[in-house]
N, C-alpha and C positions, 0 to 999 in steps of 0.2 A: 504493500499499499503505499510506503514511504517513497519507494523507487518511482512508483506512477507518479505521485504527487511532483517528487523532484523533477521528473522527465517532463511533465506537464508546464512547470515553472520554467524549464529551460526553453522548451517551446515558445511560450508567451515572450520571454525574453528575446529570443531569435526573432521571432514576428516583428515586435517593436523596432529592433535594429534594423530589419529589412526596410520596415516603413520610412524610418528616419533616412537611411541611406537613398530611397526612392525618391523622397521629399527633396534632397540636396541636388539630385540630377535632374529634377522634372524642371520644366519651365514655370510653372504655375506653383511656386513654393510657397509655403507659409509663411507669414509674416518677414523675419529677416532673411531668409535664403532667397538669393536670386542668381540666375547664369548671366555672367557678363560675356559678351562676345566682342570681337575685333570689327569694328564698322568702318568701312572706306568713305573717308570725308574729303572731298574735291575743294579745296580753298582756291579760288583763283585759277583753276584748271591744274593745279598741282595736286597730288593725291598724298592723303596722309593717313595714318592709321590710328584711331581713337577707340578707347572702349566704351561700350554702349550697352544698354540692355532694354529690352521690351517689358516694361511693368505691366504684369497681370494679363494682357491681352497683345495680340500681335500687333504691329504698326503704332505701337504707342511707345515710339524710341525716345528715350533718354541719352544723354551724351555726357561723358565726363568732362566737367569742367577744366580740370588739370591738363588733361590731354588736349582739349580742344584749344587753351589757350597757347600749347606749343604749337599746334598745326597754324595758329592764325598770328606767332609772334613777328613775323615778317612782311605783314601787311599794316596798312596804316589803320586797322581796327584792332590793333594787338590789345591784349590785357593781361593782367596779372592775377591769379587767385589767392587770397588771402584768408584764413580761417581765423576766427576771432570769438569771442563771447559776449553777448549784449543783453542785459536784464536776465542773468542766468540761463541764457539759452544761446545756442549755436547761431553764428552770424557770418555770413559769407560776404567778403568784398571782393568786387571784379573791378579792379583798379585799370584804368588806360595805362598801358605801357609807353613810354616816350624813348625817343633816340635810337630806334630800329628801322633800318633800310630795308624796303620792299625789293628783294632780289628775287623773289619768284622760286627760290630753291629750298630742299627741306633743312630742317635744322640738324645740325651736327651734334647736338647735346645728347645726352645719355638716354639710350632707348628706353621709353617708359615700359615696355613689354618684356624686359628681360627674363623677370620671372614670372610671367604672365602667361596661361595656356589658353587659347580659343576655347569658350564654352566652360571655363573655370567658375565654380559656385562660390561667391564669397557672402559673407554677412553684412546686410547692410538695414538701414532703418529710415523710413520715410516719415516725414513731418513737415508742417508749414514753419517756415523761418524767414527772418529778413535776409534779404539779399540787396547789397547797395551795387548798383552798376554807374560806375562814374558818380555823377551828383544826384542821382535819383535813387529812392529808397523803394523797394518792392515787397512783397511778400508771396513767396511761392511754395508749392509741395517740393521738398528737394528729398532726394534719396542719397544718403549719405554712409560712408563705410564708418563699421565699430571701431576699426584699428585707428587709435589716436595718434599711434606714431608715424603713420603713413597716410594721412587723410586723403580722401577723394570724394567726389560730390557728383551726382548727376542730374541734368535737369532737362525737363521735357523740351523736345525740339519746337514745338509751336510758340509755347512761352518764351523759348529762349529767342526766336525771330521777333516776338513783339516786344520783349523787354529791352533786347538790344538794338530794335528797329534797323533789323538787317535783312537782307535778301537771301533766306535759307529754306531749301527744299528738300524733300526726300522723296526716291524713287527706287523700287527694288532693294530697299534697305541701305541703300547708299544715300549720303548728304551731299548737297552741294549748296556752297556758300560762295557767293559776289560779294567780296568785302568792301567794293564800292556802291552797292545798292542798297535801298533802303525797302523796309517793309512796307507794301503797298496793296491794300483791297481791290484797286481798280484794274490789277493785273489779272486776277482770278476769272475762272468760268463760273460765274455765279449760278447760272441756270442749271447746272449740273448737281447742286450742293444743295441740303437740306439740314435741318436740326433734329428731325424725329427721333434720332438715335441719341440726342444729347439731352433732350429736355421734353417734359409732357406738354409744355405750352409757354410761349413768351411773347413778348412785345417790347419795342424801343421806339421812343418818339419825343418830339419836343412838345412839352405840356403847355408852354406858352401859346404857342401856335396852333396845337393840336394835330400837327404832322406827324403821321405814323410813317417810321421809316423801314420797320419789318415786324412781322407778326407771325406767329405760327399756332394754331390750336387755340388762338386767344377766347374763344366763347366756349372752351370746354371747362365744365366744373371740376376743380381739382381741390385736393386738401391743402391749406396755408400755412399750417404750423404756426411758427411766433411772428411772421408777418402780420398775424391777427392784430399785434400790439400796436400796430399804426391806427387801427379803428380804436382801440382802446384809448390811446391818445388824445384823437380827436374828440372823443366823448368827454374825457379829462378838460381839455381846453374849452368846451362849450359849457362845462358846469363852471369853471372858473369865471368865465363872462357873465354868467347868470348870479354870481355872488354865492353859490351853493358851497364851493371850496375857494380856497386861496393858496397863492404862492407862499405863504406864509404858514400854511398848517402845519400840524405834526399827525405822522401817520401812526397808528397803532396796529401791531401786529397781531393777528387772531391765531387761535389753537389751529383752525384750518390752514391758515398760512404758514406755521411752524411745521405741519404735516407734511405740507407740499416742500418745505425747504429741506426736510429731514429725508425726502424721498431721493429717488436716482435722478429724477429731474429737477433737484434743487441746485441752486447758483449761489444764493447769499445765504450765509448762516445766521439764521435768527430764531429768537424763541417767543414763545407767546407773552405777550406783553411789553417786548420791546417797542423802542418809539424811534421815529427818524424824520428828517426834514422833508415834506413832501417833493421838493425838487432833486433830492439824493434819490428818493425812492423812483421817481420818475426816469433819473438818469441812469438808474441801474437796470429798469425794464427795457431802455432802448439801447444802451450800449453793450451790456453782456446777456440781454434777454433774460431777465430774472422773472420768473415765473411767480414766486412768492410775494414779489413785489407788484407786480400786474394784479395779483388777486386783491392785494392790501389795498390797493388803489381803488380798485372796485368796491370793495366792502365800505372804504371810507367816504367814498363819493355819492353811492346809492342806496347803502344800509346793508346790502347783501348783493353776492355775486348775481345770483336770480335777477334781480331788478336792474343791476347794472347790463346785463347780457340783452336784455329786452329793449334798454336804450339803443344797445349796438344795432340790433336788428332793425328798429324804427327808423334809425339814421340812415341804413343803408337803402331803405325804401325811400325817404325823403331825398337822398341824392339821386335817385333814379337808377341804381344799381340794377341788374337783372335779378330775375326770381330764384336764380341759382346761388345766391348769396344766404349763407345760413351760419349764423353765430351760436355757440354753445357754451362758451366759456371766454374770458378775457386775456387769455394767454396763448391759446393754440394747441395745448397738449391733448391727445386723445382721450376720451372717459368712456365709461362703461353705461350702457344703456339700461334702464331698469327693466330686465328680460331675463327670464331663466335662463336664456344661452348668453346674455351679457355681451352683446355686439359691442364692439369698438365704434364711436361717432367722433367726427372731427370737423372743425370750421371749415367752410370751404367756400369759395368764390371761383370766378373765372380771371385770367392774367388781363383782359381787358377791364373788370371791375377793378381789379387792383391799380391799374394804371389810372382811371378815374378817380378813384379813391386817393391816390398820391397826388394827383392835379389838384383837388379840392384843398387837399392839408397844405399843400405848398404855396398855392395861392393865398388862402385865408390864414394859415399860421406858419409863415416861412421860419419863424424863430425855431421850429423843431430842429432845423439843421445845426444850430449851435450846440444840439446835444449830440446827435447823430454823427458829426463830424469828428467827435472826440476820439482819440485813438486809444487813449489811456489816461485815468484818472483815479483819485482816490477820493473816497466818498466819506467825510467825516462822520456824519451822523449814522452810518451804517458801520460804526467800530472800523473807521478807515480802511474799508474794502477796496481793494484795488480792482477797478473795472476795466476790462479789456475788450475794445470793440472786436466783433465777430465777423466785421465786414472788410476783406481784404482788399476790395477795390480802394479802400481809403489809401491804401500803401501803394497801390499800382497805377494810379491815375491822377495827377494833381488837379483839382477842382472837384472831385468827387466829396459830395458833403453828405452822404447818408444811403439808403435809409434804415433797412432792417433786413436780417437773416431769418432764416427758419428751417428746422430739421424735426421730423418724426419719421418712425418707419416707413410710414405709407407715404406721407408727403416727400420724403426723401429730402435732397438738400435745395433749398429756395432762396432768392434774393431779390430784393428791391433795391434798386440804385437810383442815385440821383446826383447830376454833375451841374454844376452851377457856371453860368458863362453870360457874356453879354453882346449884344449884336453892335452893328457899326453906330447906332443911335444911342447907345449905352443904356438900353433897356436889358432887364435881367430874364435869361432863359434857363430853364431847367429841362436837360435831357434825362429821361427816366427808362430804366430797363426794368423789366419785371421776368423773371426766370423762375419756373416751377417745375418741380420733378425730376431734378439732376441726380443721377446715380451717386455722386458723393460730392464732397466739400470742393475738390479741387475741378471736377468737371463744372460745377456751377461758378466757380471763380473763373475758369478758363473762359466759358461760354459768355459769362457777363462782361468780362474784360473785352471780348471780341465785339459784343452786341455795342458795349459802351463807345469802344473806339470807332466802331462804324456809324453811329448816332452822331458822335463828335464831329466826325468826317463830313457827314451829309450836313450838319447843322453850319460848319465854317470849315472847309476844307484847308484854308490858309493855315489854321490854327496848329495843323500837324504838316504844314510844307506840302501838301498832295494837292495836286489840281486834278478835279476828277475828269476821266475822258469816255465816261461811260454815262447812260441815263439813269435817273431817279428811281428806276425800277430794277435796278440791280439787287441781287439776292447775295446776302454776306454768307461766306463758306463758314459754317458754325460747327459742322461735323469734323470731330478731330481728325478722323481718318480721312475724310475727305479734304479737310484743310490742307493736312501735309502732302497728300497725293496732288492736290491742285496747284500748290505753291511751286511745284517743279516747272510747272509752265511759264512763270515768270524766268527762272534761270534759264530754261530752253530758249525762250524768246531772245533774252540778253546776250546769249552766247552766239546767236546767227549772226 
């Protein structure tokens, strides 16, 4: 009996070892394991070898910034990669290199692949961190090596092209870079590209003029997660105008708010009976998406969550939003219906509804952007809680002033963004993008970045130094695979 037991244990251990070995050699590795490959990168017609990897999917190519810097060191777009720490987190600096001559020849420095085997499995971690490129600060999802002694990092090709403003394309697993070219939407074949694979719905336009630059499934009802809090803010502002509440109020947290704070959806640690300045509570709701603060504000304003939600739904009707709009709570978390099978229900509306709601808020209470544009702050009355903004576009596009992120299992990753600009007359304009139902935060950030850049270009091409050479009905390339595949057309045309 003991021998059989030991034999079974040995078999189990062998199976575990085999599974781990298969995990290391497979492409879709769990968490830290990734398969690095050597990618051919053509820089101004000269071939270089650069480490790269396809993260989770084919054609989702990331390139080693350390290796790419070596490939580009003899161009006028040369850069050096530095690793640092900022706010106790990793920080990457891509500083332009100076004093290099563009000879068109490969570097004679030490081969970075001396101890590297094509297809080698290495341990990496993926997270959103600050990236400084020249004088501009960004925030991207970067894949980094866990080896502190030999640091390396990998960046998505599409985001790299946008951040560096460079003509970069990918075809058949090879990368083409024209160091003298710039990123340009107008060179893409827009008609062959769509965004259905990236988001459930989206819209981008100028709320000041009402011009819609692009939209997809904009009338489809979707769950909206924490973007709900924009309607919550609107109800709060109207209550202040009526004198029901004041900016000088103190909010007391209820037992129900504490229970929410103690749950997995809690953001700010509070206890029943705690108090805080109402403006700090509103800031926590909008900046770091505090659900317990949203609930406390609703109870403070209307006496109960139920009464506040009734106001939310009444306001949706008053604004003329579609009958697809329905609010069940002031924060956007899923709740269980009172039924034996306990189905989950969530707040919902369409991307077009949210665009119209954002239009009303920005036109009526533009001061919301004084809060939503804050990247990080300490809220003194909330025990000096450090609130960090969840909107990555604040870091990636100067002029973005909000508005709200949202994430639940069903809604997936959502973002409502606003960019503030002026026309030639000096009048203020807001470009707003609404993105619902993206697979993850990176896809949401990437798609929102593309849409916002496209909206800005449509509003004022001169701001990006681009002169449109196509009509206003152009479609933006927002499918990640489609974009990377289409960008090659730019390189191909430029090389002819």
